[in-house]
OpenMM code with the backbone's topology and positions (N, CA, C; nanometers):
from openmm import Vec3, app, unit

residues = "MET LYS ARG THR LYS LYS ASN THR PRO LYS ALA ARG ARG TRP SER LEU GLY LEU TYR ARG ASN ALA SER SER GLY LYS LEU VAL ALA CYS TYR VAL THR VAL GLY GLY LYS PRO MET PRO TYR GLN ASN VAL LYS SER LYS ILE LEU PHE HIS GLU VAL LEU THR ASP MET THR TYR SER GLU ALA ARG LYS ARG LEU VAL ARG ASP SER LYS LEU THR ASP LYS PRO VAL ALA LYS LYS ALA PRO ALA LYS LYS SER ALA LYS GLU GLU HIS PRO VAL MET LYS LYS ALA ALA".split()
positions = [
    Vec3(4.7236, -3.9807, -5.1446),
    Vec3(4.6610, -3.9181, -5.2578),
    Vec3(4.5170, -3.8827, -5.2209),
    Vec3(4.4766, -3.7607, -5.2456),
    Vec3(4.3418, -3.7144, -5.2126),
    Vec3(4.2456, -3.7447, -5.3259),
    Vec3(4.1267, -3.7808, -5.2822),
    Vec3(4.0208, -3.8005, -5.3817),
    Vec3(3.9426, -3.6718, -5.3978),
    Vec3(3.9104, -3.6417, -5.5174),
    Vec3(3.8277, -3.5238, -5.5400),
    Vec3(3.6855, -3.5698, -5.5681),
    Vec3(3.5925, -3.5049, -5.5002),
    Vec3(3.4516, -3.5374, -5.5221),
    Vec3(3.4010, -3.4647, -5.6449),
    Vec3(3.3265, -3.5373, -5.7194),
    Vec3(3.2623, -3.4745, -5.8336),
    Vec3(3.1176, -3.4496, -5.7955),
    Vec3(3.0831, -3.3254, -5.7869),
    Vec3(2.9448, -3.2887, -5.7546),
    Vec3(2.8672, -3.2736, -5.8843),
    Vec3(2.7873, -3.3725, -5.9113),
    Vec3(2.7039, -3.3626, -6.0302),
    Vec3(2.5680, -3.3087, -5.9869),
    Vec3(2.5246, -3.1998, -6.0439),
    Vec3(2.3954, -3.1444, -6.0035),
    Vec3(2.2812, -3.2359, -6.0460),
    Vec3(2.1875, -3.2527, -5.9554),
    Vec3(2.0702, -3.3335, -5.9867),
    Vec3(1.9731, -3.2497, -6.0684),
    Vec3(1.9089, -3.3148, -6.1595),
    Vec3(1.8090, -3.2451, -6.2405),
    Vec3(1.6900, -3.2121, -6.1515),
    Vec3(1.6480, -3.0888, -6.1524),
    Vec3(1.5322, -3.0470, -6.0740),
    Vec3(1.4077, -3.0710, -6.1563),
    Vec3(1.3090, -3.1311, -6.0922),
    Vec3(1.1834, -3.1619, -6.1603),
    Vec3(1.0695, -3.1192, -6.0702),
    Vec3(0.9865, -3.0291, -6.1187),
    Vec3(0.8759, -2.9747, -6.0399),
    Vec3(0.7436, -3.0130, -6.1053),
    Vec3(0.6590, -3.0769, -6.0281),
    Vec3(0.5243, -3.1081, -6.0751),
    Vec3(0.4310, -3.0163, -5.9968),
    Vec3(0.3916, -2.9064, -6.0598),
    Vec3(0.3157, -2.8019, -5.9916),
    Vec3(0.1784, -2.7832, -6.0540),
    Vec3(0.0858, -2.7353, -5.9725),
    Vec3(-0.0477, -2.7041, -6.0203),
    Vec3(-0.0940, -2.5716, -5.9642),
    Vec3(-0.1931, -2.5132, -6.0275),
    Vec3(-0.2502, -2.3861, -5.9828),
    Vec3(-0.3954, -2.4062, -5.9431),
    Vec3(-0.4329, -2.3447, -5.8323),
    Vec3(-0.5736, -2.3387, -5.7941),
    Vec3(-0.6030, -2.1992, -5.7441),
    Vec3(-0.7298, -2.1640, -5.7388),
    Vec3(-0.7696, -2.0300, -5.6970),
    Vec3(-0.8121, -2.0323, -5.5507),
    Vec3(-0.7539, -1.9439, -5.4710),
    Vec3(-0.7902, -1.9308, -5.3308),
    Vec3(-0.9331, -1.8779, -5.3230),
    Vec3(-1.0193, -1.9463, -5.2497),
    Vec3(-1.1611, -1.9113, -5.2458),
    Vec3(-1.1855, -1.7753, -5.1808),
    Vec3(-1.1086, -1.7402, -5.0789),
    Vec3(-1.1367, -1.6151, -5.0085),
    Vec3(-1.0775, -1.4932, -5.0780),
    Vec3(-0.9573, -1.5061, -5.1367),
    Vec3(-0.8942, -1.3887, -5.1975),
    Vec3(-0.9019, -1.3880, -5.3499),
    Vec3(-0.9238, -1.5030, -5.4119),
    Vec3(-0.9303, -1.5096, -5.5577),
    Vec3(-0.7942, -1.5156, -5.6244),
    Vec3(-0.6859, -1.5212, -5.5455),
    Vec3(-0.5514, -1.5250, -5.6017),
    Vec3(-0.5146, -1.6667, -5.6411),
    Vec3(-0.4264, -1.6766, -5.7398),
    Vec3(-0.3763, -1.8070, -5.7829),
    Vec3(-0.2702, -1.8550, -5.6844),
    Vec3(-0.2770, -1.9828, -5.6504),
    Vec3(-0.1826, -2.0415, -5.5563),
    Vec3(-0.1213, -2.1647, -5.6221),
    Vec3(0.0118, -2.1756, -5.6125),
    Vec3(0.0806, -2.2922, -5.6673),
    Vec3(0.0927, -2.3986, -5.5592),
    Vec3(0.0797, -2.5257, -5.5995),
    Vec3(0.0955, -2.6364, -5.5048),
    Vec3(0.1576, -2.7546, -5.5781),
    Vec3(0.2113, -2.8479, -5.5002),
    Vec3(0.2682, -2.9687, -5.5581),
    Vec3(0.1550, -3.0618, -5.5971),
    Vec3(0.1649, -3.1204, -5.7161),
    Vec3(0.0632, -3.2141, -5.7637),
    Vec3(0.1316, -3.3383, -5.8199),
    Vec3(0.0540, -3.4437, -5.8367),
    Vec3(0.1052, -3.5622, -5.9028),
    Vec3(0.1147, -3.5323, -6.0526),
    Vec3(0.1761, -3.6216, -6.1259),
    Vec3(0.1891, -3.6007, -6.2704),
    Vec3(0.0507, -3.5958, -6.3348),
    Vec3(-0.0460, -3.6660, -6.2751),
    Vec3(-0.1822, -3.6652, -6.3276),
    Vec3(-0.2603, -3.5394, -6.2932),
    Vec3(-0.2087, -3.4549, -6.2046),
    Vec3(-0.2749, -3.3292, -6.1720),
    Vec3(-0.3534, -3.3298, -6.0427),
    Vec3(-0.3424, -3.4351, -5.9616),
    Vec3(-0.4114, -3.4381, -5.8325),
    Vec3(-0.3188, -3.3792, -5.7262),
    Vec3(-0.3736, -3.2994, -5.6328),
    Vec3(-0.2886, -3.2426, -5.5277),
    Vec3(-0.2292, -3.3526, -5.4406),
    Vec3(-0.1082, -3.3302, -5.3927),
    Vec3(-0.0455, -3.4248, -5.3014),
    Vec3(-0.1300, -3.4314, -5.1734),
    Vec3(-0.1357, -3.5472, -5.1094),
    Vec3(-0.2215, -3.5621, -4.9907),
    Vec3(-0.1904, -3.4625, -4.8793),
    Vec3(-0.0648, -3.4250, -4.8633),
    Vec3(-0.0278, -3.3330, -4.7559),
    Vec3(-0.0577, -3.1870, -4.7900),
    Vec3(-0.0993, -3.1571, -4.9115),
    Vec3(-0.1254, -3.0195, -4.9522),
    Vec3(-0.2545, -2.9641, -4.8941),
    Vec3(-0.3522, -3.0492, -4.8668),
    Vec3(-0.4783, -3.0058, -4.8064),
    Vec3(-0.5505, -2.9036, -4.8946),
    Vec3(-0.5577, -2.9330, -5.0234),
    Vec3(-0.6225, -2.8442, -5.1208),
    Vec3(-0.7642, -2.8938, -5.1439),
    Vec3(-0.8624, -2.8075, -5.1222),
    Vec3(-1.0029, -2.8434, -5.1431),
    Vec3(-1.0535, -2.7980, -5.2799),
    Vec3(-0.9852, -2.7026, -5.3411),
    Vec3(-1.0289, -2.6465, -5.4693),
    Vec3(-0.9832, -2.7330, -5.5856),
    Vec3(-1.0441, -2.7079, -5.7006),
    Vec3(-1.0084, -2.7779, -5.8235),
    Vec3(-0.8777, -2.7212, -5.8790),
    Vec3(-0.7897, -2.8098, -5.9258),
    Vec3(-0.6654, -2.7667, -5.9898),
    Vec3(-0.7018, -2.7159, -6.1295),
    Vec3(-0.6689, -2.5900, -6.1564),
    Vec3(-0.7051, -2.5269, -6.2827),
    Vec3(-0.6056, -2.5589, -6.3944),
    Vec3(-0.4787, -2.5747, -6.3579),
    Vec3(-0.3739, -2.5974, -6.4565),
    Vec3(-0.2585, -2.6677, -6.3883),
    Vec3(-0.1978, -2.7659, -6.4531),
    Vec3(-0.0799, -2.8308, -6.3971),
    Vec3(0.0214, -2.8604, -6.5064),
    Vec3(0.1472, -2.8682, -6.4630),
    Vec3(0.2554, -2.8862, -6.5593),
    Vec3(0.3764, -2.9437, -6.4860),
    Vec3(0.4585, -3.0201, -6.5560),
    Vec3(0.5845, -3.0708, -6.5021),
    Vec3(0.6964, -2.9917, -6.5671),
    Vec3(0.7783, -2.9262, -6.4841),
    Vec3(0.8853, -2.8398, -6.5337),
    Vec3(1.0194, -2.8929, -6.4837),
    Vec3(1.1231, -2.8846, -6.5651),
    Vec3(1.2537, -2.9373, -6.5274),
    Vec3(1.3628, -2.8340, -6.5506),
    Vec3(1.4753, -2.8584, -6.4852),
    Vec3(1.5979, -2.7793, -6.5014),
    Vec3(1.5799, -2.6312, -6.4703),
    Vec3(1.5121, -2.6018, -6.3604),
    Vec3(1.4968, -2.4633, -6.3136),
    Vec3(1.4680, -2.4642, -6.1648),
    Vec3(1.4809, -2.3500, -6.1029),
    Vec3(1.4517, -2.3404, -5.9602),
    Vec3(1.3004, -2.3377, -5.9394),
    Vec3(1.2596, -2.3519, -5.8127),
    Vec3(1.1161, -2.3525, -5.7813),
    Vec3(1.0510, -2.2201, -5.8198),
    Vec3(1.1159, -2.1089, -5.7878),
    Vec3(1.0553, -1.9784, -5.8189),
    Vec3(1.0428, -1.9577, -5.9692),
    Vec3(1.1426, -2.0022, -6.0453),
    Vec3(1.1335, -1.9930, -6.1909),
    Vec3(1.0208, -2.0812, -6.2439),
    Vec3(1.0087, -2.2007, -6.1862),
    Vec3(0.9038, -2.2939, -6.2292),
    Vec3(0.7656, -2.2365, -6.1997),
    Vec3(0.7496, -2.1750, -6.0841),
    Vec3(0.6208, -2.1165, -6.0471),
    Vec3(0.5844, -2.0014, -6.1410),
    Vec3(0.6799, -1.9153, -6.1716),
    Vec3(0.6547, -1.8042, -6.2635),
    Vec3(0.6159, -1.8551, -6.4026),
    Vec3(0.6859, -1.9571, -6.4475),
    Vec3(0.6563, -2.0123, -6.5804),
    Vec3(0.5202, -2.0807, -6.5830),
    Vec3(0.4840, -2.1452, -6.4723),
    Vec3(0.3541, -2.2107, -6.4624),
    Vec3(0.2416, -2.1085, -6.4767),
    Vec3(0.2534, -1.9960, -6.4081),
    Vec3(0.1517, -1.8908, -6.4163),
    Vec3(0.1484, -1.8323, -6.5566),
    Vec3(0.2651, -1.8107, -6.6158),
    Vec3(0.2719, -1.7550, -6.7513),
    Vec3(0.2093, -1.8503, -6.8532),
    Vec3(0.2419, -1.9785, -6.8433),
    Vec3(0.1899, -2.0770, -6.9386),
    Vec3(0.0400, -2.1002, -6.9233),
    Vec3(-0.0106, -2.0830, -6.8016),
    Vec3(-0.1535, -2.1073, -6.7782),
    Vec3(-0.2412, -1.9967, -6.8350),
    Vec3(-0.1856, -1.8767, -6.8491),
    Vec3(-0.2589, -1.7592, -6.8979),
    Vec3(-0.3777, -1.7247, -6.8086),
    Vec3(-0.3694, -1.7621, -6.6793),
    Vec3(-0.4729, -1.7269, -6.5820),
    Vec3(-0.4286, -1.6023, -6.5069),
    Vec3(-0.5238, -1.5252, -6.4597),
    Vec3(-0.4923, -1.4057, -6.3821),
    Vec3(-0.5653, -1.4114, -6.2486),
    Vec3(-0.5145, -1.3341, -6.1535),
    Vec3(-0.5804, -1.3243, -6.0235),
    Vec3(-0.7116, -1.2491, -6.0394),
    Vec3(-0.8164, -1.3027, -5.9790),
    Vec3(-0.9468, -1.2371, -5.9827),
    Vec3(-0.9865, -1.2040, -5.8401),
    Vec3(-0.9914, -1.0759, -5.8059),
    Vec3(-1.0341, -1.0427, -5.6698),
    Vec3(-1.1788, -1.0820, -5.6481),
    Vec3(-1.2057, -1.1378, -5.5329),
    Vec3(-1.3411, -1.1812, -5.4994),
    Vec3(-1.4164, -1.0633, -5.4406),
    Vec3(-1.5336, -1.0353, -5.4955),
    Vec3(-1.6162, -0.9259, -5.4428),
    Vec3(-1.6739, -0.9694, -5.3090),
    Vec3(-1.6603, -0.8820, -5.2109),
    Vec3(-1.7146, -0.9149, -5.0791),
    Vec3(-1.8649, -0.8957, -5.0808),
    Vec3(-1.9326, -0.9912, -5.0215),
    Vec3(-2.0785, -0.9859, -5.0178),
    Vec3(-2.1245, -0.8882, -4.9100),
    Vec3(-2.2294, -0.8138, -4.9424),
    Vec3(-2.2879, -0.7222, -4.8445),
    Vec3(-2.3643, -0.8052, -4.7420),
    Vec3(-2.3679, -0.7608, -4.6179),
    Vec3(-2.4420, -0.8369, -4.5180),
    Vec3(-2.5897, -0.8455, -4.5562),
    Vec3(-2.6481, -0.9593, -4.5303),
    Vec3(-2.7882, -0.9816, -4.5660),
    Vec3(-2.8780, -0.8902, -4.4841),
    Vec3(-2.9815, -0.8384, -4.5504),
    Vec3(-3.0752, -0.7506, -4.4811),
    Vec3(-3.1647, -0.8343, -4.3911),
    Vec3(-3.1964, -0.7783, -4.2778),
    Vec3(-3.2867, -0.8472, -4.1865),
    Vec3(-3.4298, -0.8262, -4.2327),
    Vec3(-3.5106, -0.9273, -4.2108),
    Vec3(-3.6512, -0.9129, -4.2478),
    Vec3(-3.7213, -0.8222, -4.1466),
    Vec3(-3.8420, -0.7796, -4.1818),
    Vec3(-3.9182, -0.6882, -4.0947),
    Vec3(-3.9447, -0.7525, -3.9589),
    Vec3(-3.9686, -0.8820, -3.9566),
    Vec3(-3.9958, -0.9503, -3.8303),
    Vec3(-3.8729, -0.9542, -3.7403),
    Vec3(-3.7567, -0.9696, -3.7990),
    Vec3(-3.6341, -0.9749, -3.7206),
    Vec3(-3.5976, -0.8376, -3.6655),
    Vec3(-3.6274, -0.7305, -3.7406),
    Vec3(-3.5943, -0.5972, -3.6961),
    Vec3(-3.6835, -0.5536, -3.5786),
    Vec3(-3.8125, -0.5864, -3.5834),
    Vec3(-3.9056, -0.5449, -3.4798),
    Vec3(-3.9772, -0.6689, -3.4236),
    Vec3(-3.9116, -0.7378, -3.3303),
    Vec3(-3.9768, -0.8564, -3.2762),
    Vec3(-4.0987, -0.8173, -3.1925),
    Vec3(-4.1994, -0.8986, -3.1999),
    Vec3(-4.3236, -0.8744, -3.1257),
    Vec3(-4.3065, -0.9309, -2.9864),
    Vec3(-4.3382, -0.8513, -2.8868),
    Vec3(-4.3282, -0.8963, -2.7484),
    Vec3(-4.4472, -0.9857, -2.7171),
    Vec3(-4.4172, -1.1006, -2.6580),
    Vec3(-4.5265, -1.1915, -2.6187),
    Vec3(-4.5698, -1.1550, -2.4781),
    Vec3(-4.7001, -1.1688, -2.4563),
    Vec3(-4.7524, -1.1381, -2.3226),
    Vec3(-4.7275, -1.2583, -2.2323),
    Vec3(-4.6906, -1.2294, -2.1096),
    Vec3(-4.6712, -1.3354, -2.0122),
    Vec3(-4.8058, -1.3864, -1.9667),
    Vec3(-4.8227, -1.5150, -1.9561),
    Vec3(-4.9525, -1.5710, -1.9167),
    Vec3(-4.9678, -1.5778, -1.7686),
] * unit.nanometer
topology = app.Topology()
chain = topology.addChain("A")
for resn in residues:
    res = topology.addResidue(resn, chain)
    for name in ("N", "CA", "C"):
        topology.addAtom(name, app.Element.getBySymbol(name[0]), res)
């Protein structure tokens, strides 16, 4: 007599947070603890702006819902113009050899 396996799907639980990428200004999702701190392996230096625990959905669905619920948008970072050189730096004075 053959045994039939019963595959019971495990409940998916995602604890995700959003932070803003410093160079591009885009929102990035990362794994966080329930308290909202980034997981140690995430290597996130920025502040978590929003976090939430989502269940019974795929990762991509959870990420989309996290962004929707946070009501945050991507903010492009304005690139800084190169600093102007001072008058002394532009025209260095030649020193006389002694």
